[in-house]
C-alpha positions as CSV (number, residue, x, y, z in Angstrom):
1,X,-10.7,18.5,5.7
2,X,-12.3,18.8,2.2
3,X,-9.6,21.4,1.3
4,X,-6.9,18.9,2.1
5,X,-8.5,16.2,0.0
6,X,-8.9,18.6,-2.9
7,X,-5.3,19.7,-2.6
8,X,-4.1,16.0,-2.6
9,X,-6.3,15.2,-5.6
10,X,-4.9,18.2,-7.6
11,X,-1.4,17.2,-6.7
12,X,-1.8,13.5,-6.9
13,X,1.3,12.9,-8.9
14,X,3.5,14.8,-6.4
15,X,1.9,13.0,-3.4
16,X,2.7,9.6,-5.1
17,X,6.2,10.8,-6.0
18,X,6.9,11.8,-2.4
19,X,5.4,8.5,-1.1
20,X,7.7,6.7,-3.5
21,X,10.7,8.8,-2.4
22,X,9.9,8.1,1.3
23,X,9.9,4.3,0.6
24,X,13.1,4.7,-1.4
25,X,14.8,6.5,1.5
26,X,14.5,3.3,3.6
27,X,16.9,1.6,1.2
28,X,19.8,3.4,3.1
29,X,18.4,2.3,6.4
30,X,18.3,-1.4,5.5
31,X,21.7,-1.2,3.8
32,X,23.2,0.2,7.0
33,X,21.5,-2.4,9.0
34,X,22.9,-5.1,6.7
35,X,26.4,-3.6,7.0
36,X,26.2,-3.9,10.8
37,X,25.7,-7.7,10.5
38,X,28.1,-10.5,9.8
39,X,28.6,-11.0,6.1
40,X,26.1,-13.6,4.7
41,X,24.4,-14.1,8.1
42,X,20.6,-14.5,8.0
43,X,20.1,-10.9,9.2
44,X,22.5,-9.6,6.6
45,X,20.7,-11.5,3.8
46,X,17.3,-10.3,5.1
47,X,18.3,-6.6,5.4
48,X,20.2,-6.6,2.1
49,X,17.3,-8.4,0.4
50,X,14.8,-5.8,1.7
51,X,17.1,-3.1,0.4
52,X,17.3,-4.7,-3.1
53,X,13.5,-5.2,-3.0
54,X,13.0,-1.5,-2.3
55,X,15.3,-0.6,-5.2
56,X,13.3,-2.9,-7.5
57,X,9.9,-1.4,-6.4
58,X,11.4,2.1,-6.7
59,X,12.7,1.4,-10.3
60,X,9.3,0.2,-11.5
61,X,7.4,3.0,-9.8
62,X,9.9,5.7,-11.0
63,X,9.2,4.8,-14.6
64,X,5.5,5.2,-13.9
65,X,6.1,8.6,-12.3
66,X,8.1,9.7,-15.4
67,X,5.1,8.9,-17.6
68,X,3.1,11.5,-15.7
69,X,5.6,14.3,-15.1
70,X,8.9,15.6,-16.5
71,X,12.2,14.1,-15.6
72,X,13.5,17.5,-14.4
73,X,10.5,17.9,-12.0
74,X,10.8,14.4,-10.6
75,X,14.6,14.7,-10.3
76,X,14.2,18.0,-8.4
77,X,11.8,16.4,-5.9
78,X,14.2,13.4,-5.5
79,X,16.6,15.7,-3.6
80,X,14.3,15.4,-0.6
81,X,15.8,12.0,0.0
82,X,18.8,13.8,1.6
83,X,16.5,15.2,4.3
84,X,14.9,11.8,4.9
85,X,18.3,10.2,5.1
86,X,19.4,12.6,7.8
87,X,16.1,12.0,9.7
88,X,16.4,8.2,9.5
89,X,20.0,8.4,10.7
90,X,18.9,10.4,13.7
91,X,15.9,8.3,14.5
92,X,17.2,4.8,13.9
93,X,21.0,5.1,14.5
94,X,21.2,7.9,17.0
95,X,23.3,10.0,14.7
96,X,23.4,13.7,15.4
97,X,22.3,16.2,12.7
98,X,25.0,18.8,12.7
99,X,24.8,22.3,11.4
100,X,27.3,21.3,8.7
101,X,24.9,18.5,7.6
102,X,22.0,21.0,7.4
103,X,24.1,23.5,5.4
104,X,25.3,20.7,3.1
105,X,21.7,19.6,2.5
106,X,20.6,23.1,1.7
107,X,23.5,23.6,-0.7
108,X,22.7,20.3,-2.5
109,X,19.0,21.2,-2.7
110,X,19.9,24.6,-4.1
111,X,22.4,23.1,-6.5
112,X,19.8,20.6,-7.8
113,X,17.3,23.4,-8.2
114,X,19.8,25.5,-10.2
115,X,20.6,22.5,-12.5
116,X,17.0,21.6,-13.0
117,X,16.0,25.2,-13.7
118,X,18.7,25.4,-16.4
119,X,17.3,22.4,-18.2
120,X,13.6,23.3,-18.1
């Protein structure tokens, strides 16, 4: 257990970044929930409001992350939101994760990695 705590402390900025990206990934969930409701109904406003609140929190925290690490490093890690989006779609909306989606996600992750590597 002490090893895990030590690893987390050493990589605190990455743990915080991924916690932020996890929260950010829920923006898509609430946007999709809002889209399934009647326009300007109470549920639509609540879901859309939560989505906007998540984006606001994300914007403020993202700036704090960028104070502590490079943009290229943070941007590369942001690609994990694709994986979270597929997972949330499967869990909350019963969407199937196809092999094409997995291949597409891998291609995007590799592409982001190549672009980030060229700018380091």
